[in-house]
N, C-alpha and C positions, 0 to 999 in steps of 0.2 A: 478584538482581533480575531481573524480566522487563520487557519493553517491548512495548506494543501499538503496532505500527508503522503501523496504519491503522484509524481509526474515524471516525465521523461524529457528533460530539457536538452539532452544531447541529440535528440532525433533531428533529421534533416529539416523537418517542418519549421524548426526555430532557427535555422542557420543564418537567416538574413536579418532577424530583428530580435535576437534574444534579449538584448539590453532593454528594449522597449517593452517586451513581454513581461519582464520582471518588474519594470517600473509601473506598468499597468496593474500588476498584481498588488504591489504595495499601495498604490493609490486606491485600490478597491478594498483595502483593509486586510489583505493576506500578508501577514507579517513574517511567516515562515513557510518554506517550501522544502520538501524532501525529493530530490531527483534520484531516480532509481536506475542502477546499472543491471542489465539483464544478461550480460556475457562478460566473463572475466577480462577478456582482451580489451574491453572498452573502459575498464576502470580508470585508467589514467585520464581519459578525456572527461569523465564524469567528475572525478576528483578536482580537475582544473576548473570546472564550472563552479563547484562549491567554494573553491578558494577565491575565485574572482568576485563572487557576489555575496555580500554579508548575510542576506536573508536565506541563502540556500545551503542546505545540508545534503548528505548523500548516503545511500545504502548500496550494497553490491551483492550479487549472487548470480546464479545461473537459472534463467527462466526455463520452465519445463520444455518449452518448444525449442530451446537451444541446446539441450543436453547432447544431441547427436553431433554437434559441431566440433567438439574437442573431447579429450579424455575426461572422465568424471573428476570434478573439482576435488582438490585435496583440502582436508580440514585446516591444515596449517596456512594455506593460501588465504582462506577466509578470515581466520583469527588474526593473522598478521595485519589485516587492514584496519583493525580496531585501534591501532596505534595512532591513526590520524585523528585529530580533534574534531573534525567535521564529519567523520564516519559514524553513523548513528543507528544502523540497522543491518540485518542479514537478509538478503533477498533482493529481488523477489525470486522465490522458488515455489515448488508445489507440484501439482498434477494437472495435466490437460489431456483428456482423452478425446476431446472434440475434434482436434486437428491431427493429433499424432498418437493414436492408439498403438501404433507399431513401436513406439519408443517407451512403452509403459514400464518395462523392466529397468531401463536406464533412469527414467524419472524416479522410480522407487529406490534406486541406489543413491541418487543425488540428494533427495529430500532429507534423509536422516543425517547426512553430513552437515547440511545447513542447520538442522535442529541442534546438533551437538555444538556447532559454532555459536549459536545463540546462547546455549547453556554456558559455554566456557567464557564468552565475552560479557554476558549479562545484557546484551543488546536484543531488541525485539526482532522476532522472525516475521518476515513479510510474505504472506501466502497468496498464491494464485491458484484458484481451483475452478475447473470447468469440466462438467460431465464426468466427475470422478468423486462424487459425494461420499459414497460408501467407503472406498479405499482411503480417502482423505480423512474422514472421521476416525477410522480405525487407526491409522498411522499417528495422527496427532494425539489421540487420547492414550494409546499404548506408550508412545514416547514420553508423554507427560507423566505417566505413572512411573516411568523409569528415571525421571529426573525433571524437575520443574523448569519451565522456560516461559518467556512472555511472547505474545504473538498477536498479529492483526491479520484478519481475513480481508485482504485488499479487494476493493471493487466488489463487495459481496453481492452475488446474484444467484446463489445456490439455494437449496431447499431448507425447510424447517429443521430437519434432522441434523444437518451439518451445522447450522446456526446454533442449535441447542448444544451439540457436542463441544463446539468452540467456547460458547459462553460458560458451560459447566467447568471448563478448564481455566476460566478467568480471562479468556482471550477477548479481543475487541473485533467489532464488525465495522468496516469502513464503507460509508455511503458515497457513491459516485454518481455521475450523470445518469447511469442506468436507472436509479431510483426515481428520477424525474420524468421518465418516459411514460406516456399514457398507458402502454401495455404492461407496466411494471407494478400494478396494484399488489400482486402477490408479494413482491419484494418489499414494498412499503409496509405491508402488513407484518412481515417478519421483523422489520426494524421496529415497528410500533410495539411489538411484544417484548423487545429486548430492553434491558436496563439502560437508561440514558447515560449512565457513567461508563458504558462500554462502547460508545459510538464515536467514530471519527468521520471526517469528511475528506474528500480528495477529488481530483479531476481525472487522473490517469491521462492527462494531456500528453500528446495531442489528440487522443481518442475520446469518444463518448461525450461530446459537448451537450450540455443541457439546453432545453429551450430557453431563450429564443434563438440559440446558436446551433441547433441540431443540424447535422450535416456539414458543419464548418469545422475548422480547426479549433480544438479545445485549447484553453490556456489557463494558467493558475488563477487569473482574475475571476474566472467563472465559478470558482469555489463558492462565491456568494450566491449564485443561482441555486446550486445544490443545497446550500445551507438554508435557503428560504423554504425549499420543499421539506427539508428535514424539520424545520421549525413547525410547519403545518402538521407533519406526521406526529410530532410529540405534543402538539397543542401549546407551543411556546411562542414568545416573540423571537424574532431572528436574533436579537441581542442576547437573550437568555440562552438560546440554542448555541450560538457562536461561542459564548463564554464557557458553556459546559463542554463542548467538543474540544475547545482549545485546552481546557484543564485536563481533559482525558488524554489528549496528545502528549502533553508534558509529563503526565504520570507514566505513560508508556515509553516515550522517547526521552529518557532522562538526561541524555547528553545535550539536548537542544535547549539553550537558554531562552527565557521569555524575552520578547521584544521590549 
């Protein structure tokens, strides 16, 4: 079995055929999917998708590119979501200076609130990081010293230093379609140097479709294509890599039952 640890099934790209998308994923061996809420006002919609489909679970938080849309999220609003049995993670949250350097301070206010929610709920933190490696490493490690929490670096495509900082805290790196692109040898090299027991796979659907679907809508079924590349990176059969990353997922996302 494979797990798509990060997708966005509420996005308009899936409005017309969501049932078929999930059926294709299951047929491709993707037995679990985590659909991610990126702004708090969308949480009811994402929760409804998780309630509708047995293989789907959900997480919620405020994406760094959305922090300017509403007041900074309150800790109690995040921790209250953990009462739902299909709520399995905090985020995605993080830092993104590529598109919105002007909201840097707001992003830095939002991130620690999510970290504290992960501590209090015992659920994994889901991190988005882009062009913010130094600040991200500093915040994650200093916060970890203040109190342990679990975390996955979603769609990891940052540098070696951030990877090492995350791994030193016992965090996980998630491999997306980015790792399958021809230009991404540096990313693959970082994954190859990481412990296998700290690797997850994801699609980030509808974005970042791996070959041979590059440029088209991504969907959870294509987790298999990314896993095939991951197996090559680690010198494993796809069956062994799939089993390892699925075990890793369940070790991190402890609320999700095995299929």
